[in-house]
PALOTI-737494 format. One record per residue (C-alpha): residue in one letter; chain; residue number from 1; x, y, z. Coordinates in Angstrom, 3 decimals. Layout:
REM residues N
+----+----+-----+----------+----------+----------+
: aa : ch :   i :       c1 :       c2 :       c3 :
+----+----+-----+----------+----------+----------+
:  a :  A : NUM :        X :        Y :        Z :
...
+----+----+-----+----------+----------+----------+
END
This chain:
REM residues 395
+----+----+-----+----------+----------+----------+
: aa : ch :   i :       c1 :       c2 :       c3 :
+----+----+-----+----------+----------+----------+
:  m :  A :   1 :  -31.298 :   -0.288 :   78.155 :
:  t :  A :   2 :  -34.282 :   -2.546 :   77.304 :
:  k :  A :   3 :  -34.190 :   -4.789 :   74.250 :
:  h :  A :   4 :  -36.818 :   -2.533 :   72.605 :
:  h :  A :   5 :  -34.597 :    0.552 :   73.088 :
:  q :  A :   6 :  -31.554 :   -1.368 :   71.825 :
:  y :  A :   7 :  -33.527 :   -2.231 :   68.700 :
:  q :  A :   8 :  -34.634 :    1.358 :   68.138 :
:  s :  A :   9 :  -31.020 :    2.478 :   68.731 :
:  f :  A :  10 :  -29.769 :    0.016 :   66.131 :
:  l :  A :  11 :  -32.370 :    1.154 :   63.545 :
:  r :  A :  12 :  -31.574 :    4.837 :   64.139 :
:  n :  A :  13 :  -27.859 :    4.446 :   63.679 :
:  f :  A :  14 :  -28.322 :    2.022 :   60.791 :
:  y :  A :  15 :  -30.728 :    4.394 :   58.931 :
:  l :  A :  16 :  -28.402 :    7.440 :   59.565 :
:  s :  A :  17 :  -25.245 :    5.696 :   58.482 :
:  s :  A :  18 :  -26.766 :    4.194 :   55.273 :
:  s :  A :  19 :  -28.611 :    7.392 :   54.222 :
:  l :  A :  20 :  -25.729 :    9.761 :   54.992 :
:  y :  A :  21 :  -23.412 :    7.562 :   52.826 :
:  d :  A :  22 :  -25.436 :    8.796 :   49.868 :
:  f :  A :  23 :  -26.119 :   12.277 :   51.110 :
:  i :  A :  24 :  -23.854 :   13.658 :   48.401 :
:  f :  A :  25 :  -24.204 :   17.102 :   46.946 :
:  a :  A :  26 :  -22.115 :   16.199 :   43.954 :
:  y :  A :  27 :  -24.678 :   13.636 :   42.793 :
:  a :  A :  28 :  -26.695 :   16.445 :   41.311 :
:  i :  A :  29 :  -24.062 :   17.457 :   38.776 :
:  y :  A :  30 :  -21.046 :   15.045 :   38.494 :
:  n :  A :  31 :  -21.828 :   13.868 :   34.971 :
:  l :  A :  32 :  -22.657 :   17.465 :   34.020 :
:  l :  A :  33 :  -19.286 :   18.477 :   35.577 :
:  f :  A :  34 :  -17.447 :   15.977 :   33.369 :
:  s :  A :  35 :  -19.213 :   17.429 :   30.312 :
:  l :  A :  36 :  -18.544 :   21.074 :   31.270 :
:  k :  A :  37 :  -14.845 :   20.221 :   31.917 :
:  g :  A :  38 :  -14.571 :   19.103 :   28.320 :
:  l :  A :  39 :  -15.202 :   15.337 :   28.364 :
:  s :  A :  40 :  -17.262 :   13.705 :   25.613 :
:  v :  A :  41 :  -20.270 :   11.488 :   26.138 :
:  l :  A :  42 :  -18.074 :    8.533 :   25.094 :
:  q :  A :  43 :  -15.392 :    9.474 :   27.599 :
:  i :  A :  44 :  -18.018 :    9.773 :   30.299 :
:  s :  A :  45 :  -19.337 :    6.329 :   29.321 :
:  i :  A :  46 :  -15.849 :    4.945 :   29.581 :
:  l :  A :  47 :  -15.519 :    6.496 :   33.041 :
:  l :  A :  48 :  -18.822 :    4.975 :   34.073 :
:  a :  A :  49 :  -17.741 :    1.651 :   32.713 :
:  w :  A :  50 :  -14.457 :    1.869 :   34.591 :
:  w :  A :  51 :  -16.395 :    2.670 :   37.758 :
:  a :  A :  52 :  -18.567 :   -0.407 :   37.321 :
:  f :  A :  53 :  -15.497 :   -2.522 :   36.454 :
:  a :  A :  54 :  -13.648 :   -1.517 :   39.639 :
:  a :  A :  55 :  -16.795 :   -2.202 :   41.697 :
:  m :  A :  56 :  -17.077 :   -5.618 :   39.958 :
:  v :  A :  57 :  -13.441 :   -6.523 :   40.904 :
:  f :  A :  58 :  -13.943 :   -5.529 :   44.511 :
:  e :  A :  59 :  -17.397 :   -6.911 :   44.996 :
:  i :  A :  60 :  -17.055 :  -10.560 :   45.832 :
:  p :  A :  61 :  -13.756 :  -10.223 :   47.862 :
:  s :  A :  62 :  -15.357 :   -7.459 :   49.937 :
:  g :  A :  63 :  -18.487 :   -9.566 :   50.565 :
:  a :  A :  64 :  -16.366 :  -12.470 :   51.764 :
:  l :  A :  65 :  -14.426 :   -9.971 :   53.964 :
:  a :  A :  66 :  -17.766 :   -8.879 :   55.485 :
:  d :  A :  67 :  -18.608 :  -12.513 :   56.320 :
:  y :  A :  68 :  -15.139 :  -13.278 :   57.575 :
:  w :  A :  69 :  -14.488 :  -10.044 :   59.511 :
:  s :  A :  70 :  -16.648 :   -7.407 :   61.108 :
:  r :  A :  71 :  -19.518 :   -5.868 :   59.025 :
:  k :  A :  72 :  -19.728 :   -2.919 :   61.282 :
:  k :  A :  73 :  -15.989 :   -2.023 :   60.803 :
:  l :  A :  74 :  -16.400 :   -2.169 :   57.043 :
:  l :  A :  75 :  -19.310 :    0.259 :   57.319 :
:  v :  A :  76 :  -17.089 :    2.539 :   59.301 :
:  i :  A :  77 :  -14.202 :    2.379 :   56.865 :
:  a :  A :  78 :  -16.203 :    2.589 :   53.509 :
:  p :  A :  79 :  -17.303 :    6.239 :   53.807 :
:  l :  A :  80 :  -13.760 :    7.306 :   54.578 :
:  i :  A :  81 :  -12.503 :    5.647 :   51.411 :
:  k :  A :  82 :  -15.306 :    7.076 :   49.271 :
:  l :  A :  83 :  -14.677 :   10.649 :   50.321 :
:  l :  A :  84 :  -11.224 :   10.456 :   48.670 :
:  c :  A :  85 :  -13.092 :   10.431 :   45.341 :
:  f :  A :  86 :  -14.546 :   13.879 :   45.780 :
:  f :  A :  87 :  -11.346 :   15.205 :   47.251 :
:  i :  A :  88 :   -9.347 :   14.151 :   44.165 :
:  w :  A :  89 :  -12.023 :   15.519 :   41.776 :
:  i :  A :  90 :  -11.642 :   18.958 :   43.258 :
:  f :  A :  91 :   -8.195 :   19.053 :   41.687 :
:  a :  A :  92 :   -8.977 :   16.998 :   38.511 :
:  s :  A :  93 :   -9.897 :   20.136 :   36.369 :
:  g :  A :  94 :  -10.789 :   18.080 :   33.268 :
:  n :  A :  95 :   -8.172 :   15.388 :   33.773 :
:  f :  A :  96 :   -9.752 :   12.131 :   32.646 :
:  y :  A :  97 :   -7.344 :    9.959 :   34.655 :
:  l :  A :  98 :   -7.861 :   11.804 :   37.900 :
:  y :  A :  99 :  -11.615 :   11.338 :   37.498 :
:  a :  A : 100 :  -10.909 :    7.719 :   36.934 :
:  l :  A : 101 :   -8.791 :    7.520 :   40.118 :
:  g :  A : 102 :  -11.670 :    9.125 :   42.100 :
:  f :  A : 103 :  -14.066 :    6.516 :   40.704 :
:  l :  A : 104 :  -11.671 :    3.765 :   41.958 :
:  f :  A : 105 :  -11.993 :    5.007 :   45.527 :
:  w :  A : 106 :  -15.807 :    5.353 :   45.115 :
:  s :  A : 107 :  -16.057 :    1.815 :   43.852 :
:  l :  A : 108 :  -13.888 :    0.370 :   46.678 :
:  g :  A : 109 :  -15.959 :    2.205 :   49.336 :
:  s :  A : 110 :  -19.229 :    1.150 :   47.823 :
:  s :  A : 111 :  -18.233 :   -2.466 :   47.430 :
:  l :  A : 112 :  -17.458 :   -2.589 :   51.109 :
:  v :  A : 113 :  -20.997 :   -1.370 :   51.773 :
:  s :  A : 114 :  -22.758 :   -3.522 :   49.168 :
:  g :  A : 115 :  -23.928 :   -6.799 :   50.620 :
:  t :  A : 116 :  -22.567 :   -5.738 :   54.033 :
:  q :  A : 117 :  -25.510 :   -3.417 :   54.855 :
:  e :  A : 118 :  -28.208 :   -6.013 :   53.936 :
:  a :  A : 119 :  -26.408 :   -8.896 :   55.734 :
:  l :  A : 120 :  -25.840 :   -6.832 :   58.954 :
:  l :  A : 121 :  -29.505 :   -5.737 :   58.884 :
:  y :  A : 122 :  -30.823 :   -9.245 :   58.369 :
:  d :  A : 123 :  -28.684 :  -10.720 :   61.190 :
:  n :  A : 124 :  -29.616 :   -7.945 :   63.636 :
:  l :  A : 125 :  -33.336 :   -8.341 :   62.886 :
:  v :  A : 126 :  -32.925 :  -12.101 :   63.563 :
:  a :  A : 127 :  -31.207 :  -11.307 :   66.859 :
:  f :  A : 128 :  -34.112 :   -8.984 :   67.842 :
:  n :  A : 129 :  -36.732 :  -11.506 :   66.713 :
:  k :  A : 130 :  -37.767 :   -9.061 :   64.000 :
:  k :  A : 131 :  -37.065 :  -11.085 :   60.884 :
:  h :  A : 132 :  -40.643 :  -10.806 :   59.679 :
:  q :  A : 133 :  -40.149 :   -7.013 :   59.394 :
:  y :  A : 134 :  -37.266 :   -7.327 :   57.008 :
:  e :  A : 135 :  -39.171 :   -6.052 :   53.922 :
:  k :  A : 136 :  -40.620 :   -3.079 :   55.869 :
:  v :  A : 137 :  -37.276 :   -2.131 :   57.341 :
:  l :  A : 138 :  -35.436 :   -2.514 :   54.054 :
:  g :  A : 139 :  -38.151 :   -0.389 :   52.488 :
:  k :  A : 140 :  -37.657 :    2.279 :   55.155 :
:  k :  A : 141 :  -33.900 :    2.157 :   54.554 :
:  q :  A : 142 :  -34.486 :    2.846 :   50.816 :
:  f :  A : 143 :  -37.039 :    5.555 :   51.795 :
:  y :  A : 144 :  -34.377 :    7.374 :   53.851 :
:  f :  A : 145 :  -31.800 :    6.754 :   51.185 :
:  h :  A : 146 :  -33.917 :    8.430 :   48.482 :
:  l :  A : 147 :  -34.980 :   11.203 :   51.010 :
:  s :  A : 148 :  -31.343 :   11.980 :   51.609 :
:  l :  A : 149 :  -30.818 :   12.024 :   47.882 :
:  a :  A : 150 :  -33.733 :   14.389 :   47.494 :
:  i :  A : 151 :  -32.340 :   16.872 :   49.945 :
:  s :  A : 152 :  -28.750 :   16.676 :   48.951 :
:  t :  A : 153 :  -29.596 :   16.843 :   45.227 :
:  i :  A : 154 :  -31.793 :   19.928 :   45.329 :
:  t :  A : 155 :  -29.165 :   21.607 :   47.632 :
:  g :  A : 156 :  -26.339 :   20.415 :   45.408 :
:  g :  A : 157 :  -27.977 :   21.989 :   42.415 :
:  i :  A : 158 :  -28.248 :   25.334 :   44.114 :
:  i :  A : 159 :  -24.584 :   25.127 :   45.315 :
:  a :  A : 160 :  -23.515 :   24.104 :   41.801 :
:  h :  A : 161 :  -25.269 :   27.111 :   40.288 :
:  f :  A : 162 :  -22.734 :   29.323 :   42.248 :
:  n :  A : 163 :  -19.633 :   26.963 :   42.333 :
:  l :  A : 164 :  -19.357 :   23.481 :   41.029 :
:  d :  A : 165 :  -16.235 :   22.635 :   43.148 :
:  w :  A : 166 :  -18.127 :   23.387 :   46.361 :
:  t :  A : 167 :  -20.473 :   20.512 :   45.696 :
:  l :  A : 168 :  -17.430 :   18.206 :   45.781 :
:  l :  A : 169 :  -15.932 :   19.679 :   48.941 :
:  l :  A : 170 :  -19.130 :   19.669 :   50.896 :
:  s :  A : 171 :  -19.893 :   16.092 :   49.894 :
:  i :  A : 172 :  -17.117 :   14.970 :   52.212 :
:  i :  A : 173 :  -18.945 :   16.049 :   55.457 :
:  p :  A : 174 :  -21.926 :   13.529 :   55.223 :
:  l :  A : 175 :  -19.411 :   10.739 :   54.600 :
:  l :  A : 176 :  -17.616 :   11.524 :   57.862 :
:  l :  A : 177 :  -21.000 :   11.453 :   59.638 :
:  s :  A : 178 :  -21.947 :    8.137 :   57.960 :
:  s :  A : 179 :  -18.770 :    6.596 :   59.311 :
:  f :  A : 180 :  -19.477 :    8.018 :   62.809 :
:  f :  A : 181 :  -23.012 :    6.571 :   63.007 :
:  a :  A : 182 :  -21.755 :    3.206 :   61.696 :
:  f :  A : 183 :  -19.353 :    3.206 :   64.566 :
:  l :  A : 184 :  -22.295 :    3.485 :   67.010 :
:  i :  A : 185 :  -23.970 :    0.325 :   65.652 :
:  k :  A : 186 :  -23.936 :   -2.767 :   67.863 :
:  e :  A : 187 :  -23.319 :   -5.751 :   65.546 :
:  a :  A : 188 :  -25.279 :   -8.860 :   66.206 :
:  p :  A : 189 :  -23.733 :  -12.342 :   65.847 :
:  k :  A : 190 :  -23.886 :  -13.728 :   62.305 :
:  v :  A : 191 :  -26.894 :  -15.995 :   61.670 :
:  e :  A : 192 :  -26.103 :  -19.698 :   62.253 :
:  s :  A : 193 :  -22.466 :  -18.885 :   62.984 :
:  t :  A : 194 :  -21.543 :  -22.112 :   64.780 :
:  e :  A : 195 :  -18.031 :  -22.739 :   63.431 :
:  e :  A : 196 :  -15.107 :  -20.817 :   62.139 :
:  i :  A : 197 :  -15.068 :  -20.392 :   58.400 :
:  h :  A : 198 :  -12.034 :  -19.120 :   56.636 :
:  y :  A : 199 :  -12.122 :  -16.214 :   54.122 :
:  w :  A : 200 :  -11.896 :  -18.304 :   50.963 :
:  q :  A : 201 :  -14.474 :  -20.798 :   52.257 :
:  h :  A : 202 :  -17.081 :  -18.034 :   52.272 :
:  i :  A : 203 :  -16.534 :  -17.488 :   48.516 :
:  k :  A : 204 :  -16.807 :  -21.298 :   47.812 :
:  l :  A : 205 :  -19.940 :  -21.622 :   49.961 :
:  a :  A : 206 :  -21.592 :  -18.599 :   48.299 :
:  l :  A : 207 :  -20.884 :  -19.903 :   44.756 :
:  k :  A : 208 :  -22.125 :  -23.343 :   45.666 :
:  e :  A : 209 :  -25.361 :  -21.876 :   47.102 :
:  v :  A : 210 :  -26.049 :  -19.772 :   44.010 :
:  k :  A : 211 :  -25.372 :  -22.799 :   41.769 :
:  t :  A : 212 :  -27.665 :  -25.209 :   43.568 :
:  n :  A : 213 :  -30.526 :  -22.889 :   44.430 :
:  k :  A : 214 :  -32.555 :  -22.395 :   41.220 :
:  v :  A : 215 :  -34.896 :  -19.897 :   42.826 :
:  l :  A : 216 :  -32.012 :  -17.759 :   44.060 :
:  l :  A : 217 :  -30.411 :  -17.887 :   40.636 :
:  y :  A : 218 :  -33.600 :  -16.709 :   38.913 :
:  l :  A : 219 :  -33.937 :  -13.850 :   41.455 :
:  f :  A : 220 :  -30.395 :  -12.840 :   40.589 :
:  i :  A : 221 :  -31.345 :  -12.730 :   36.889 :
:  y :  A : 222 :  -34.324 :  -10.485 :   37.620 :
:  s :  A : 223 :  -32.230 :   -8.263 :   39.876 :
:  f :  A : 224 :  -29.779 :   -7.846 :   36.975 :
:  g :  A : 225 :  -32.721 :   -6.983 :   34.623 :
:  i :  A : 226 :  -34.184 :   -4.288 :   36.829 :
:  s :  A : 227 :  -30.748 :   -2.881 :   37.529 :
:  i :  A : 228 :  -30.662 :   -1.363 :   34.038 :
:  f :  A : 229 :  -32.341 :    1.682 :   35.634 :
:  g :  A : 230 :  -29.183 :    2.211 :   37.495 :
:  d :  A : 231 :  -27.178 :    2.373 :   34.260 :
:  l :  A : 232 :  -29.754 :    4.550 :   32.608 :
:  e :  A : 233 :  -29.799 :    6.924 :   35.514 :
:  e :  A : 234 :  -26.134 :    7.900 :   34.787 :
:  f :  A : 235 :  -27.194 :    9.465 :   31.539 :
:  d :  A : 236 :  -30.179 :   11.441 :   32.835 :
:  q :  A : 237 :  -28.172 :   14.596 :   33.570 :
:  l :  A : 238 :  -27.014 :   14.573 :   29.872 :
:  y :  A : 239 :  -30.706 :   14.194 :   28.889 :
:  y :  A : 240 :  -31.545 :   17.294 :   30.990 :
:  q :  A : 241 :  -28.700 :   19.160 :   29.250 :
:  l :  A : 242 :  -30.029 :   17.934 :   25.867 :
:  v :  A : 243 :  -33.417 :   19.446 :   26.378 :
:  n :  A : 244 :  -31.935 :   22.634 :   27.720 :
:  l :  A : 245 :  -32.952 :   22.376 :   31.327 :
:  p :  A : 246 :  -31.312 :   25.198 :   33.374 :
:  i :  A : 247 :  -28.454 :   24.019 :   35.651 :
:  i :  A : 248 :  -30.210 :   25.291 :   38.757 :
:  a :  A : 249 :  -33.239 :   23.066 :   37.864 :
:  f :  A : 250 :  -31.039 :   19.945 :   37.908 :
:  g :  A : 251 :  -31.274 :   19.897 :   41.654 :
:  i :  A : 252 :  -35.084 :   20.344 :   41.544 :
:  v :  A : 253 :  -35.512 :   17.473 :   39.153 :
:  g :  A : 254 :  -33.177 :   15.285 :   41.248 :
:  f :  A : 255 :  -35.222 :   16.251 :   44.350 :
:  l :  A : 256 :  -38.424 :   15.078 :   42.616 :
:  w :  A : 257 :  -36.758 :   11.920 :   41.388 :
:  s :  A : 258 :  -35.604 :   11.029 :   44.899 :
:  v :  A : 259 :  -38.990 :   11.849 :   46.539 :
:  f :  A : 260 :  -40.911 :    9.634 :   44.108 :
:  n :  A : 261 :  -38.391 :    6.783 :   44.541 :
:  s :  A : 262 :  -38.584 :    7.142 :   48.309 :
:  i :  A : 263 :  -42.301 :    6.772 :   48.232 :
:  g :  A : 264 :  -42.087 :    3.707 :   45.965 :
:  a :  A : 265 :  -39.549 :    2.082 :   48.220 :
:  y :  A : 266 :  -41.496 :    2.892 :   51.322 :
:  l :  A : 267 :  -44.656 :    1.255 :   49.929 :
:  a :  A : 268 :  -42.822 :   -1.792 :   48.529 :
:  y :  A : 269 :  -43.679 :   -4.071 :   51.410 :
:  k :  A : 270 :  -47.409 :   -3.819 :   50.516 :
:  f :  A : 271 :  -46.566 :   -5.798 :   47.365 :
:  t :  A : 272 :  -44.725 :   -8.534 :   49.222 :
:  y :  A : 273 :  -47.134 :  -11.266 :   48.156 :
:  q :  A : 274 :  -48.080 :   -9.840 :   44.639 :
:  t :  A : 275 :  -46.147 :  -11.704 :   41.979 :
:  w :  A : 276 :  -47.805 :   -9.798 :   39.179 :
:  v :  A : 277 :  -45.800 :   -6.654 :   39.949 :
:  f :  A : 278 :  -42.608 :   -8.255 :   38.575 :
:  s :  A : 279 :  -44.164 :   -8.354 :   35.101 :
:  l :  A : 280 :  -46.513 :   -5.371 :   35.086 :
:  f :  A : 281 :  -44.312 :   -2.643 :   36.627 :
:  p :  A : 282 :  -41.467 :   -3.093 :   33.992 :
:  l :  A : 283 :  -44.054 :   -2.983 :   31.279 :
:  f :  A : 284 :  -45.361 :    0.359 :   32.535 :
:  g :  A : 285 :  -41.753 :    1.628 :   32.786 :
:  a :  A : 286 :  -41.121 :    0.579 :   29.216 :
:  a :  A : 287 :  -44.115 :    2.568 :   27.933 :
:  l :  A : 288 :  -42.941 :    5.642 :   29.670 :
:  l :  A : 289 :  -39.353 :    5.370 :   28.484 :
:  f :  A : 290 :  -40.530 :    4.889 :   24.929 :
:  l :  A : 291 :  -42.212 :    8.265 :   25.101 :
:  v :  A : 292 :  -39.160 :    9.787 :   26.805 :
:  g :  A : 293 :  -36.870 :    8.594 :   24.008 :
:  s :  A : 294 :  -39.310 :    9.412 :   21.197 :
:  f :  A : 295 :  -40.076 :   12.971 :   22.160 :
:  p :  A : 296 :  -37.127 :   14.464 :   24.003 :
:  s :  A : 297 :  -38.228 :   17.624 :   25.838 :
:  i :  A : 298 :  -38.513 :   19.136 :   29.283 :
:  p :  A : 299 :  -42.105 :   17.835 :   29.814 :
:  m :  A : 300 :  -40.773 :   14.236 :   29.170 :
:  i :  A : 301 :  -38.525 :   14.532 :   32.229 :
:  f :  A : 302 :  -41.606 :   14.018 :   34.411 :
:  l :  A : 303 :  -42.408 :   10.738 :   32.574 :
:  l :  A : 304 :  -38.821 :    9.683 :   33.072 :
:  i :  A : 305 :  -39.169 :   10.326 :   36.793 :
:  l :  A : 306 :  -42.447 :    8.369 :   36.789 :
:  s :  A : 307 :  -40.737 :    5.375 :   35.246 :
:  y :  A : 308 :  -38.275 :    5.181 :   38.103 :
:  f :  A : 309 :  -41.201 :    5.610 :   40.628 :
:  i :  A : 310 :  -43.159 :    2.750 :   39.152 :
:  t :  A : 311 :  -40.238 :    0.304 :   39.187 :
:  s :  A : 312 :  -38.608 :    1.429 :   42.479 :
:  p :  A : 313 :  -40.554 :   -1.095 :   44.637 :
:  l :  A : 314 :  -39.140 :   -3.961 :   42.608 :
:  r :  A : 315 :  -35.604 :   -3.384 :   43.979 :
:  v :  A : 316 :  -36.793 :   -3.672 :   47.561 :
:  l :  A : 317 :  -38.952 :   -6.756 :   46.772 :
:  i :  A : 318 :  -36.260 :   -8.613 :   44.830 :
:  n :  A : 319 :  -33.468 :   -7.812 :   47.358 :
:  s :  A : 320 :  -35.733 :   -8.969 :   50.157 :
:  r :  A : 321 :  -36.466 :  -12.264 :   48.492 :
:  i :  A : 322 :  -32.786 :  -12.832 :   47.851 :
:  q :  A : 323 :  -31.991 :  -12.438 :   51.522 :
:  h :  A : 324 :  -34.785 :  -14.779 :   52.591 :
:  q :  A : 325 :  -33.478 :  -17.434 :   50.133 :
:  i :  A : 326 :  -29.981 :  -17.454 :   51.425 :
:  k :  A : 327 :  -29.329 :  -20.442 :   53.746 :
:  s :  A : 328 :  -25.534 :  -20.505 :   54.180 :
:  l :  A : 329 :  -23.395 :  -18.539 :   56.556 :
:  s :  A : 330 :  -21.914 :  -16.502 :   53.711 :
:  r :  A : 331 :  -24.814 :  -14.047 :   53.530 :
:  a :  A : 332 :  -22.811 :  -10.985 :   52.545 :
:  t :  A : 333 :  -20.810 :  -12.982 :   49.974 :
:  v :  A : 334 :  -23.979 :  -14.299 :   48.297 :
:  t :  A : 335 :  -25.425 :  -10.737 :   48.204 :
:  s :  A : 336 :  -22.167 :   -9.507 :   46.662 :
:  i :  A : 337 :  -22.346 :  -12.127 :   43.977 :
:  s :  A : 338 :  -25.623 :  -10.598 :   42.913 :
:  a :  A : 339 :  -24.057 :   -7.121 :   42.920 :
:  f :  A : 340 :  -21.101 :   -8.640 :   40.928 :
:  v :  A : 341 :  -23.436 :   -9.844 :   38.244 :
:  i :  A : 342 :  -25.093 :   -6.451 :   38.031 :
:  e :  A : 343 :  -21.847 :   -4.500 :   37.980 :
:  s :  A : 344 :  -20.126 :   -6.762 :   35.384 :
:  s :  A : 345 :  -23.111 :   -6.436 :   33.024 :
:  g :  A : 346 :  -23.259 :   -2.665 :   33.810 :
:  i :  A : 347 :  -19.812 :   -2.237 :   32.257 :
:  l :  A : 348 :  -21.087 :   -3.623 :   28.879 :
:  i :  A : 349 :  -24.392 :   -1.734 :   29.121 :
:  t :  A : 350 :  -22.822 :    1.546 :   29.967 :
:  l :  A : 351 :  -20.337 :    1.281 :   27.015 :
:  f :  A : 352 :  -23.118 :    0.131 :   24.769 :
:  f :  A : 353 :  -25.206 :    3.167 :   25.740 :
:  g :  A : 354 :  -22.193 :    5.372 :   24.986 :
:  f :  A : 355 :  -21.830 :    3.932 :   21.469 :
:  i :  A : 356 :  -25.621 :    4.142 :   20.891 :
:  s :  A : 357 :  -25.554 :    7.838 :   21.891 :
:  r :  A : 358 :  -22.661 :    8.549 :   19.524 :
:  i :  A : 359 :  -24.288 :    6.813 :   16.552 :
:  w :  A : 360 :  -27.970 :    7.491 :   16.986 :
:  g :  A : 361 :  -28.066 :   10.204 :   19.666 :
:  l :  A : 362 :  -28.738 :   10.211 :   23.408 :
:  p :  A : 363 :  -32.563 :    9.577 :   23.163 :
:  a :  A : 364 :  -31.867 :    6.174 :   21.617 :
:  i :  A : 365 :  -30.588 :    4.977 :   25.006 :
:  y :  A : 366 :  -34.092 :    5.364 :   26.448 :
:  l :  A : 367 :  -35.672 :    3.533 :   23.505 :
:  y :  A : 368 :  -33.299 :    0.621 :   23.907 :
:  t :  A : 369 :  -34.074 :    0.437 :   27.606 :
:  s :  A : 370 :  -37.772 :    0.356 :   26.811 :
:  f :  A : 371 :  -37.297 :   -2.635 :   24.525 :
:  f :  A : 372 :  -35.210 :   -4.408 :   27.187 :
:  l :  A : 373 :  -37.874 :   -3.876 :   29.893 :
:  i :  A : 374 :  -40.501 :   -5.429 :   27.585 :
:  l :  A : 375 :  -38.343 :   -8.530 :   27.353 :
:  l :  A : 376 :  -37.804 :   -8.599 :   31.120 :
:  s :  A : 377 :  -41.569 :   -8.280 :   31.636 :
:  l :  A : 378 :  -42.212 :  -11.252 :   29.327 :
:  w :  A : 379 :  -39.456 :  -13.369 :   30.860 :
:  s :  A : 380 :  -40.766 :  -12.796 :   34.418 :
:  l :  A : 381 :  -44.297 :  -13.741 :   33.216 :
:  v :  A : 382 :  -43.053 :  -16.946 :   31.673 :
:  n :  A : 383 :  -41.155 :  -17.725 :   34.911 :
:  r :  A : 384 :  -43.833 :  -16.438 :   37.272 :
:  q :  A : 385 :  -43.834 :  -19.766 :   39.242 :
:  i :  A : 386 :  -40.284 :  -18.993 :   40.408 :
:  f :  A : 387 :  -41.524 :  -15.773 :   42.001 :
:  t :  A : 388 :  -44.444 :  -17.581 :   43.546 :
:  n :  A : 389 :  -42.126 :  -20.242 :   45.033 :
:  s :  A : 390 :  -39.861 :  -17.510 :   46.565 :
:  i :  A : 391 :  -42.766 :  -16.152 :   48.584 :
:  s :  A : 392 :  -42.717 :  -19.142 :   51.027 :
:  k :  A : 393 :  -39.340 :  -17.981 :   52.346 :
:  t :  A : 394 :  -40.836 :  -14.568 :   53.310 :
:  d :  A : 395 :  -43.772 :  -15.914 :   55.257 :
+----+----+-----+----------+----------+----------+
END
């Protein structure tokens, strides 16, 4: 097999494994499922916070494990752990603690993937002399990720219309396939791996790099800021329920959400050298979310989807710049530190959203996020030189 065919084979298996990991029919309705099974918005918020807390605890240790051990093997194991979540939920029947147990397995599986995928991708591209294509390949990964969400979400909505539990059971199949395609990946040597580094050394090296690299630290802060969309997204199904969207339409909305996000991620590489997007795109998103929170209704759902679309390229761009800034051998661990910051803050934000909803109503969550994005836009404008300096690493 020629090197070109090896490269194409790697990309095919990598795209299939990463996209199937999130080809989950239950994504369309799981928060709605909690609500229909009798859980309050506050209880759901606590579950989501627990989910983020568990992911936070596992994040850095799993990143160090990916640097110390085999990244490929972790990508094989992770889907098998995650599928336990949906298996448990089939039997939960409104039991808060069983839902929490399911989230524990979901968090563990996802923490093994977080950081590992990006590090494995980067090292393989270096091995194939394709490092310059990282932004484009990462954008395509996100494109297929959102495309898989689109298909599974609209299908999951239809399945849920007839039987909610079937969405949980059928979600297990793609995870088995994700593990299979990860097994087919040929793992390249780790970049600059010239000496043996023990497990705990990876954590020390990663923390030292984050502490001494100011540009990397600022990129982490921005990544944390834009991640608020991930916290907000968990309440979207409750917003649909609030405005009386039919359950069967949940899948349709999820499909549109994913399609728009996939397009935004696919086009992200076109903005690689445009630093203005880091200030302007969050500002556009803030304006849309202000309308969503001020006038809750079915038509506002389109503006909500549009806010995700406008800001979706930022995730690809910021993650790419982070990868290019990493200089140490502990690539997956450094990436996991970024995810750790996001997940730890996500616990507080999710609980905060829950209390906001209880006091002022669900739409207030979107108004708060709008205000936060304005602050993020101003912060990135003031620190625009940091984003300019980070470009040199991507040339």
